[in-house]
Structures are given as structure tokens and as C-alpha cells.
C-alpha positions in Angstrom: 7.7 61.4 -50.8 10.2 60.0 -48.3 9.7 62.9 -46.0 5.9 62.6 -46.2 6.1 58.9 -45.3 8.3 59.6 -42.3 5.9 62.2 -41.1 3.1 59.6 -41.5 4.9 57.0 -39.5 5.7 59.5 -36.8 2.0 60.4 -36.6 0.9 56.7 -36.6 3.2 55.5 -33.8 1.6 57.5 -30.9 -1.8 56.1 -32.0 -0.7 52.5 -31.7 0.7 52.9 -28.1 -2.1 52.7 -25.5 -2.6 55.8 -23.4 -1.9 53.9 -20.2 1.3 52.3 -21.2 4.6 53.5 -19.7 8.2 53.2 -20.8 8.8 49.9 -19.0 5.9 48.0 -20.6 8.0 46.2 -23.3 9.8 44.3 -20.5 6.5 42.7 -19.5 6.1 41.4 -23.1 9.6 40.0 -22.8 8.8 38.1 -19.6 5.6 36.6 -20.9 7.4 34.0 -23.2 9.5 32.9 -20.2 6.6 32.6 -17.8 4.4 30.7 -20.2 6.3 27.3 -19.9 6.1 27.6 -16.1 2.4 28.1 -16.2 1.9 25.2 -18.6 4.0 23.0 -16.4 1.9 23.9 -13.3 -1.3 23.1 -15.2 0.2 19.8 -16.3 1.2 18.8 -12.8 -2.0 19.8 -11.1 -4.0 16.7 -12.2 -1.1 14.4 -11.2 -0.8 15.9 -7.8 -4.5 15.8 -7.2 -4.6 12.1 -8.2 -1.6 11.4 -5.9 -3.4 13.1 -3.0 -6.5 11.0 -3.8 -4.4 7.8 -3.7 -2.8 8.7 -0.4 -6.1 9.7 1.2 -7.6 6.4 0.3 -5.1 4.5 2.4 -6.1 3.7 5.9 -3.9 3.1 9.0 -4.4 -0.6 8.5 -3.0 -0.3 5.0 0.0 1.6 6.2 0.5 -1.0 8.9 0.5 -3.8 6.3 2.9 -1.9 4.1 5.4 -1.5 7.0 6.3 -5.2 6.8 6.8 -7.8 9.6 8.7 -5.2 11.8 5.4 -3.5 12.4 4.2 -6.5 14.4 7.1 -6.1 16.8 6.4 -2.3 17.1 2.7 -3.1 17.9 3.7 -5.5 20.7 6.0 -2.8 22.2 3.3 -0.2 21.9 0.9 -2.5 24.0 3.7 -2.9 26.6 4.2 0.9 26.8 0.5 1.5 27.3 0.4 -1.2 30.0 3.4 0.3 31.8 2.0 3.8 31.6 -1.3 2.7 33.0 0.4 0.8 35.8 2.5 3.8 36.8 -0.4 6.1 36.7 -2.3 3.9 39.1 0.4 2.7 41.5 2.5 5.8 41.8 -0.2 8.2 42.8 0.4 10.2 46.0 -2.9 8.9 47.4 -1.7 5.3 47.0 1.8 5.8 48.3 0.6 7.7 51.4 -3.1 7.5 52.0 -4.4 10.5 54.1 -6.5 8.4 56.5 -3.5 6.1 57.3 -1.2 9.1 57.8 -3.6 10.8 60.1 -4.1 7.7 62.2 -0.4 7.1 62.4 0.3 10.6 63.4 -2.1 10.2 66.3 -0.7 6.9 67.5 2.9 8.1 67.2 2.1 11.3 69.1 0.6 9.1 71.9 3.7 6.9 71.7 1.5 3.8 71.2 4.1 1.9 69.2 2.4 -1.5 69.2 -0.8 -0.1 67.7 1.1 1.9 65.1 3.1 -1.2 64.2 0.0 -3.3 63.7 -1.6 -0.6 61.6 1.5 -0.5 59.4 1.4 -4.3 58.9 -2.3 -4.3 58.1 -1.8 -1.6 55.4 1.3 -2.5 53.5 2.9 0.3 51.4 6.1 2.3 51.0 5.3 4.6 54.0 4.0 1.9 56.3 6.9 -0.5 55.6 9.5 2.2 56.2 7.8 3.2 59.5 7.4 -0.3 60.7 11.1 -0.9 60.2 11.9 2.3 62.1 9.6 1.5 65.0 11.6 -1.7 65.7 14.6 0.5 66.4 12.8 2.7 69.0 14.4 2.5 72.5 12.9 4.5 75.4 16.0 4.1 77.4 18.3 5.9 75.0 18.6 9.6 74.3 15.7 10.9 72.0 14.4 7.3 72.0 17.2 6.3 69.6 15.9 8.8 66.9 19.1 8.8 64.9 18.9 5.1 64.2 15.2 5.4 63.3 16.0 8.3 60.9 18.7 6.2 59.2 16.3 3.3 58.9 13.6 5.6 57.3 16.1 6.9 54.8 17.4 3.5 53.8 13.9 2.1 53.4 12.7 5.1 51.4 15.6 4.7 49.1 15.0 1.0 48.7 11.3 1.5 48.0 12.0 4.2 45.4 14.7 2.0 43.7 12.2 -0.9 43.4 9.5 1.3 41.9 12.0 2.9 39.5 12.6 -0.5 37.9 9.2 -0.3 36.4 9.7 3.3 35.2 13.0 2.4 33.6 11.2 -0.1 31.4 9.6 2.9 29.6 13.1 4.3 28.9 14.1 0.9 27.6 11.2 0.9 25.0 12.0 4.6 24.2 15.6 3.6 23.3 14.7 0.3 21.5 11.9 1.7 19.3 14.0 3.7 16.9 16.4 0.8 16.6 13.5 -1.5 15.7 12.3 1.1 13.1 15.8 1.2 11.7 15.7 -2.6 11.3 12.6 -2.2 9.2 14.4 0.5 7.2 17.2 -1.9 6.4 14.7 -4.6 5.5 12.9 -2.2 3.1 16.1 -1.1 1.4 17.1 -4.8 1.0 13.7 -5.4 -0.8 14.3 -2.4 -3.1 17.9 -3.5 -4.0 16.7 -7.0 -4.6 14.2 -5.7 -7.1 17.0 -3.8 -8.8 19.2 -6.9 -8.9 16.4 -8.8 -10.6 16.2 -6.2 -13.4 13.1 -4.4 -12.2 13.9 -0.7 -12.5 10.4 0.6 -12.6 9.2 3.0 -9.9 6.4 0.7 -8.8 8.9 -2.1 -8.2 11.0 0.1 -5.9 8.1 1.8 -4.2 7.2 -1.3 -2.1 10.6 -1.5 -0.4 11.0 2.3 0.0 7.5 2.5 1.5 8.3 -0.3 3.9 11.5 1.4 5.1 9.8 4.8 5.7 6.7 3.4 7.4 8.8 1.2 9.7 11.0 4.2 10.6 7.9 6.4 11.3 6.4 3.6 13.5 9.5 3.3 15.6 9.6 7.1 16.2 5.8 7.2 16.9 6.5 4.7 19.7 9.7 6.2 21.0 8.4 9.8 21.5 5.5 8.9 23.9 7.6 6.3 25.7 10.3 8.9 26.4 7.7 11.4 27.6 6.1 8.9 29.9 9.5 7.9 31.3 10.4 11.5 32.3 6.9 12.2 33.6 6.6 9.2 35.9 10.2 9.5 37.0 9.6 13.1 38.2 6.2 12.0 39.7 7.8 9.2 41.7 10.7 11.3 42.9 8.3 14.0 44.1 5.9 11.6 45.9 8.7 9.7 47.6 10.1 13.0 48.9 6.7 13.7 50.4 6.7 10.2 51.9 10.0 10.9 53.5 8.9 14.2 54.8 5.8 12.6 56.4 7.9 10.0 58.1 10.3 12.6 59.4 7.3 14.5 60.9 6.1 11.3 62.6 9.5 10.8 64.2 9.4 14.4 65.4 6.0 13.7 66.9 7.4 10.6 68.6 10.3 12.5 70.2 8.2 15.5 71.1 9.9 17.9 68.8 6.6 18.6 66.9 2.9 18.4 67.7 -0.4 18.4 65.8 -2.1 21.1 67.9 -2.3 23.5 64.9 -4.1 20.8 62.9 -6.8 20.5 65.6 -9.9 22.8 65.5 -10.0 25.4 68.2 -12.2 24.5 71.2 -15.5 26.5 71.6 -15.3 29.0 74.4 
């Protein structure tokens, strides 16, 4: 009887195993109990994350601004100042404003003809970095000296260009000042928010909602400071490079005018060829 039962069990076992199963399939049944808690946890967290995303999406920029605390008012004022400085630099430091083409063309003609009084009056009537530097150089012209005292005129042009560029760089440096101060202002808001959170802990309020206000204020103030510092730093480097390049072109134009005055250069190539 025992042998018959053994034979029956041996014949039954192959029938229970599915035809597509392989030797490693029992491992999959061992992993399923371990993976089940993870799946259940993911399903439990899904509604909470969805609700949290809905709460965050409902907040507007004005709500975040209010949650940032009083420091956000100071960051807003600094933002307005950065926008104003950037607009001023974009308007005032353009190449067309520093050296207008029509003024440069007229000065080239007058200097080539050595009509210094007319060139000086034109410079005074159109104040700017180029005209101020040229007017100061024309006062040093001397027809009785070698090359009409060109060395003194070149030194005057170099000094005036450096002086004009230094004056204009003062405005550009304000952008760098705001770029440096903005993270510090945000850090001040961070400290204020942490003080609020620790004050709640001291008062015995250990709930997450009691601490969230101070932590939110700290993070929003830090983000506001960085949001101001990054554009301000970019504008500083951009306008500094723009100003340096344009002032180099101004200096080159003035040097060309001095060469026209001494006869070392001419504008014949700029003139159209006469009809034959």
C-alpha cells in the first residue's frame, strides 16, 4: 500500500506544476510577500502626495510673498532698484549714445580740415564721453610744436576716457552691490524664520503645523534672496563688459581723429569713388 501511495504522489506532482513553470519560479513566490508591504505603502501614500500637490498648486506668488515675512518687502524694494539700474544701463551705455555716428562723421570732417574752433563748438553742443574727451584734447593742440603737440593730446584723451569710464562704472557697480547683499538679506529672513520655529517649540507647540510657518518663512526668504542675486550678478557682468567694449571703441575713434588732425590718416577710403 505504501508503495502504491508513493507512486500516486509521484504521478500527481507533475500534474500540479504548470507546464510553463521553470526551476526558479519558487523564488518569485518568496519575493511576493516582501513586495506586498511596499505596494501597500505606495498605495497609501498616493492620496497624501496628491493632496499635498493640490495644496501647493493652490498657492499663488502673492501667498508665497506673504509667507516670506517682512524681509520680503526689503527684497522687493531691492528688486525694483535692480530693474531700474538695468534699464538705465541699457539706455545710457549703448554704443549709439556714447558715440553717435553723425557726430563722429562730422568731427572727422572738421578735424581733417583742421577747423578746431568749429570742432570744439560741436563738442560743446553735444555733450558726451567722446565729445568731452575730444574738447579737452583740442585745447592742447599747438600748431607751432612738432606734430601739433599730439603726444599731449593723446595723454589727455586717455585720461578723459579713463575718467568717463570710471564714472559710468559707479552705476554698474551698484548691480554688484545688490547681487552681494541679496543673499545676505535672504539669510536674515532664514534666521527670522528659524527663530519663529524655535519660539513655537519653547511655547510647547510641537505640532508640524506650528513649526511649518517658521520653516516656510525661512525657505521662502532664502529663495527670494537668491532669485534677486542671480539676475543682478548677470546684469553686472553683462553691462561691465558692454561698457568696457564701447569705451574701447570711443578711444579708438578719438585716436583716429588725432591721426586725421596730424595727417597720419585720411578718410579717402570712406568717400565714394568719383564718376569718370
